[in-house]
Each structure stands twice: as C-alpha cells, then as structure tokens.
N, C-alpha and C positions, 0 to 999 in steps of 0.2 A: 168141295174145297175149291176156292176161286184161284185163278191164275192171273198173272200180269201179262202184258203183251210180250214180255221177254222170258217167260218161263222156259220155253224150249231152248232158248239161247243159253240159259244157265245150265240146263241139263246137258247140253252139248259141250259145255266147258268143263264138265265133270264135277259140278257143284254138288255138295251134299244138301239135299232138299228136305224141308220139313214144314209141317203146318205151323203157321204163325198168324194169329188174328184172323183165321179163316182162309188164309192164302197159302199157296204152295211157294215157299220162299227159299232162296239160297242162304244157307247158314255159313258155309265155308267152302272155298274152292281148293285151296292148298292147305294152309294152316292158319289159324287165327293170328298167331304171332307174326307170320310172314305178311299177311294182309294188313295187319295193324301197323307194323313198322313201315310198310310202303306208303301208307297214308301219312304217317308222321314225317317221313323223310322225303317223299317224292309226291305221288298223286295216286289216288284210288277212286273208283267209281262204284256207287251203290245204286241198285234198283230199289227205290222206296215208293213204288207206285201203289203200294197197298194203303198209303196214308189217305185220309179223307179230306176233301175240299168242299166247302160250302160258300156260295156267293150270297151276300146280303145286300139288297138294294132298296132304296126308298127315301122318302122325305124325313123319316125318323130312324133311318138305319143307324146313325151314330148313337142316338138315344137307346136304341135296342141293344146294340153291342155293348154299350157302357153298362146297361142294366144286368148283363149276364157275365161280365168279365171283371176281374179285380184291378187291372191296370188302368191308367188314365188314357182312354181312347182319344180324348180331345187334343192330346199332344201330337197325334199322328198327322203329318202332312201327306199329300199324295206322293207315293213312292217310298213311304216309310213302312217298316214292319215292326211288330212288337211282340215280345214274349209275354204271355199272360196265363191266367187260369180261370176256369169256370167253376165257381163255388156252387155247392148245393145249398139247400136251405137249413142244413144242420151243422154248418161249420166245416164240412169236408169238401173234397174236390171232385167234381164230375169228370174233369179232364184238364190237362194243361194243353196249350195250343199256341199257334202263331196267328196274329191278326195283321192283315195286309190292307192298307188304305189304297184302294184302287182309283184309277182315273175316272172322272165323271163324264167322259166323252160320250158314252153310250147310255147315260142317264137322262131322265127328263129334268127340266129346270127345278132346282131346289133339292134334288136328290143326292144322296151319298152312296158310295159302293165300297164294300169290303169283301175280302176273302178270308175265311177262317180255315186254318189247316189243323186237323185234329188227328189223334192217334187211331190207327187202323182198328184196334180192338174195341174202340168206343164209337165208331161211326153211327150205328143205329141208336145207341144210347144217347149220344150227344144230339143227334137230330131230333129225337123225341123230346129231349129236355128243352131244346131251343124252341121247338114248336109250342110246348106248353107255356113258355114264358113270353111268346110273341104277341103282345097286345098292342103293338106299335104299327104305324104305317110303314111296314118294311116287309119285303118279300124275300123268301129264302129259296135257293136253288141248290140241290145236291149234285155236284158235278164230279163226284169221286170216281165213278166208273168210266167217265170220259177223259180223265186226266192221268197222264203218265208223269213220273217224277224221277229224275236222276240227281244224286248228290255227288258232285265232283269235288273231292276233298283232298287237301294237302298243299304244301308250299308251292308246288308247280301248277296248281289249278288255274291261277290267273293267266299264266303264259299259255297253258293248254287251250283254255276257252277263247283266249284272244285270237288264236289261229283260225277260229271258226266264225268270227263276227267282226264287223266294222266298228262296233261299239267299244269304247275304251274301257276295258274291264277294270283297269287300275283305279278308275274314278268311282267305283261302286263301294261305298263305305259300309261298315258293319251295320246290319239291320236296315238296309235299304234295298230297293229292287227297281227294275225297269223292265219294260217289254221291248224286245228287239228281235232281229233276225239272226239265227244261229244255224250254221251248216245249211243255209238256204231255206230254213224253216221259219216262217213268219210267226209273230205273236208268241214267242217263247218268253215266259216270265222268268227272268234271271234274278235271283236273290242271293244275298250274302248273309245268311243267318248261321247255319252250321250246327252240327251236333257232335263234332269230333275235337274241336279246339285247335285244329291245324289249318284253319282257313279254307276258303273255297266257296263253291256256289251250289245252289239248288236250281235245277232247270225244270220248270213246269211246262208241259206240252200236251197237246191233244194226243190221246192214246194211239191214234192211227199213225202218228209221226214218231212214236217212241223208238221203234226199232231203227229207223233211219238216224235218229239222233244218237242212239247208243253206238251204232257203227261209226259214225263220224267222230264221236268222242274217243272211242278206242283207237281209231286210225290216227287221229291227231296226237294221241297220247303216247304213241310208240317211242318217240324220241325222249320222252320223260319216264320211260319204263312203267307206264300205267299198268295197273292190275285191277281186276274186279275184286270187290270186297263184299263179304256176306254180313249177315246180321250178327254173327259172333264177334267180328272185329268192331262192328258199330257199337256193340255193348261195352267192350273193353275200352274203346276210345272215349266214350261218353263218361264211363265211370272214372277214368283217370282224371277227368276234368271236374268230377263231382256233380255232373248234370243228373237231375232226377229222371227216373223212368216210371211212367204211370203203371200201376199194378204191382210195383216193387216198393219204391220209395215214397210214393204218394198214391192216395186212393180216396174212396168215399168217406173214410173216417179220419183222415189226416188233415190238419189245418195247414194252409200255406205258411203261417207263422211258425208252426212247429217244424216245417220242412225247410226252413231257412229261405223262404220265398216272400219274406216281408217286403223286399224291394220291388215286387210286382203286385203288392197289395196296397193300393193307394187309398187310404182311409179319409183323405182330405178332399176327394172329389165331391162336388156338390150333390150329385145324384146318388140315390140309393142303389145298391146292387145286392145280389143274393148273399146272405150271411154277413153283410157289412157290420151290423150291430154286434154280432158275435165276435168278429175280429177286433172291433173297437174295445170290447170288454177284455179280450185276451191281451191286447196291447197295453191296457191300463193295469190289469191285475197280474199279468204274466202267464206264461204257458207252463204246463206241468212236465211235458216231455219235449225232447229236441232231437232232430236228426243230426248225428255226428259222423265224422269220417275217422277211420282208424287203420293203422297198419298192424299186421300180425307178425309176431316174433316166431318164425318157423317157416316151414314150407307148405303147411296145410292151408287150403283155400277156404275162407268162410263162405257159406252158401245161405241163400234166403231161408229164413225161418230158424236158423241156428240161434240158440239162446245166448244172450249176453249177461255176464255176471260181474259183480264187484269183486274186489280182491279177497273177500271172505267167502266167495263162491255163492253168494245170494243172487238169484236171478233178478235182473233189473231191466231187461229189454230183449230186443230181437234184431237179428241181422235182416236188412232189406235187400242189399246187393253186395256181391263179393266176387272177386276174381284174382287171378295171378296177373299182375301188371306186366305186360310185355315190355314196356319202356323202362320200368324201374327194376324188374327182376324179383319182386317180392309180393306177397299177398296184400290186397287192400280191400276195404269194405266200408259199408255205411249201415247205420241202424239207429233205432230210437232208444234213448235211455232218459231217465229223469234229468230235468234241466240242471239241477244243482250238482250233478255229477259229470256234466258235459264240458268241462273246462279243457281247453287244449293243453296237452301234456299229461293229463291224468291217465292212469293205467287201469285197464279193464281186462276181463277174461272172456274168451269165446269158447263155448263148449263144443267139442268134437267127439260125439259118442259119449264115452265115459271120461274122456280126458279134457283138460282145460289148457288153452294156450293164451299167454299174455298178449295184449294188444295195447297200443298207445293211441290216444285221441290226437288227431293232427288237424291242421288248418288246410282247407281246400284252396286251390286244386292239389291233388296228389302230384301231378306232373305239370311242370311249368314249361310250356313250349318256348323254345329258343333260350332256355335258361343256361 
C-alpha cells in the first residue's frame, strides 16, 4: 500500500486510515459531519496527493488531448482548466478528469503543453489507455509520484491562501489557475476547480515540499478555525452537489449522456474522439437510462447497489451513491433508472433488505451553497 508524504501526519492527528485506490488515506479525523460542516462554513484542507497527474507536450499535444477527451480542448487558453471525460471505444467512460492548458515557456517552438489530472484508482489504466491512443507527435510524462496535492476548500479559503502569497487570490476565477510562490515555495500550481461546491483552491506542489506547504496552510488557517478533512467528508460534500464519482456514478459501461454529462460531451468539435459516433447516435435517438438524484423519506441511508423500484415494486434500477446529508439532515442518493421514469417530482422506491422506502426524484444540486 502506497503512502503520501503526509501519511504520518494524518496518523499523528488521530485520523482513521484505510486503503483507498492503493493508498493509505485518511478517511475521517473527528466525524464526517464535523469536517463536512467546517468546509461548508469555514475552511478545511484535504490531502489528495493520491490523484494522478500526466504532462502532455508536443506539436500535436492539442490534437492528441482532443482525440481522447469529450470536451472542446480548443477553447482552452493558457491558464484555463476544463472538466472532461475520457470515453472508451464502446460508449463508456475510461475516467473523468481535469485538463489544464499549461504555459509554453518550457516548450519548443510550435509545441503545446497540458496537464491531465486523473482519479487515483485509474492511474495505471488511464496511462495505458492514453499510450495506446497516442499516434501523435506528443510525449507523455507521468509525474504522479512526484506531485503532492492539497485541496483547501471553504468560504475562507481565499483569505487563508492570500496570507501565504503575493498573488491576488481573489482574481483567480472558477476553472482557471496560475503558477506562483506560496509559503515561500516556488512553482506551486494554484487552481480553482473544487470538488466540494464551497469554493477554494487546489495546490499542486513537488512532493518534497508538501509537508512544508501543509504546515504553512494549517498555521495560516488557525484564525479561520481550519480543520483537516478526510475522504469521508469529501464524498458527502461532492454528493450534496451532485458531482459524479468514478466507480460509483460513472464507469466503463455508462455513457456521459446517461450520466448527465452531455455538457462536457461536445459533439460539434471538428475532430473525432473515442465513441463520438456512439454519442451522436444517442443524442439523436435518445438514451434508455438516466442518472437521477433522489431524497429518501425516512432515516435509512441508500447505499451503492441497493435496488430501485417503481411504485408497484418492480425493479427498475440501482443506487450508485448515497449518504446522510450533513447539511440537509436527511438521506440523499443517485442512481440509474429508465429515462421515461426520470422526471423530477416522480416517486420511486428504494429497497432496504425486505423493506421499501419511498424516495422523490429531485433536481441537482441537493444543497445550494449560500441559499
């Protein structure tokens, strides 16, 4: 089992540790609810150094990245980030990812540079997939083991990070990034993407500098009541926003159109990309199933793989994610059901053992920040 440079720090803080994507990761330090609410109301910090980072450079780097991702890479200016997915050849999803358009300062003339940030559980799978598709004049570099990553999330994140840098953090708009000096550490990639819905930043740094950065963030965050947050709170935060989790809500057999990710599936881009023709057909003919969000009437929490039924108790689908929402105080979930039954306001049933509980299909997000 792999460790991040902060594993011993997490253990020293009393975190409950567990294997996740091959890494020994902090799941919770105090309680999921406590860490969750601190991110919603103040600021929390996550060690997400298990994520994967690939650099793509070359004269055909743009063409290569466009050929393996569903969003429109051509829209990216230097300093822009983009949420996208990597389709396979059968209409499913290899992974969802972030695409960063990097500066070309260290490139040869006519070259472009990108960073692809992929899910930890898919690093090897994604790398092999990309290599198999790279017939372009583009070189790939796997910097995952050399890269540390902190997510500083919450409404006080801007003020906290501002204490550590001369860069004006308030100028960094959603889905943009910059390279700057933070806490005396040069070349930190500071981005504003986020997986919690509460604002904040991601700080990419060389692994050797991760401990110093963590200590600086924790020290600067004292006046904002900063708390470390584990993967448990990260999951409840993302689910309240309706963000998909690979392996739960999307996988090799789910289409981005079925998953509500049509907005990152740009079928009008000139170039071809994996499964584009399949998605064009789905867009024209319609999809058969759809990922829906629902709230449960009761206290029982829906879990992945619980069956979903219609009101006559006929099985129609399966839960992909579920939790007790700390911000809302009731159970929420997502799952796939036939498209014709997926209208907001419709009532379904979730099976708990031999019992059924009613659930209502709702519009995402479950939780509206600052509402």
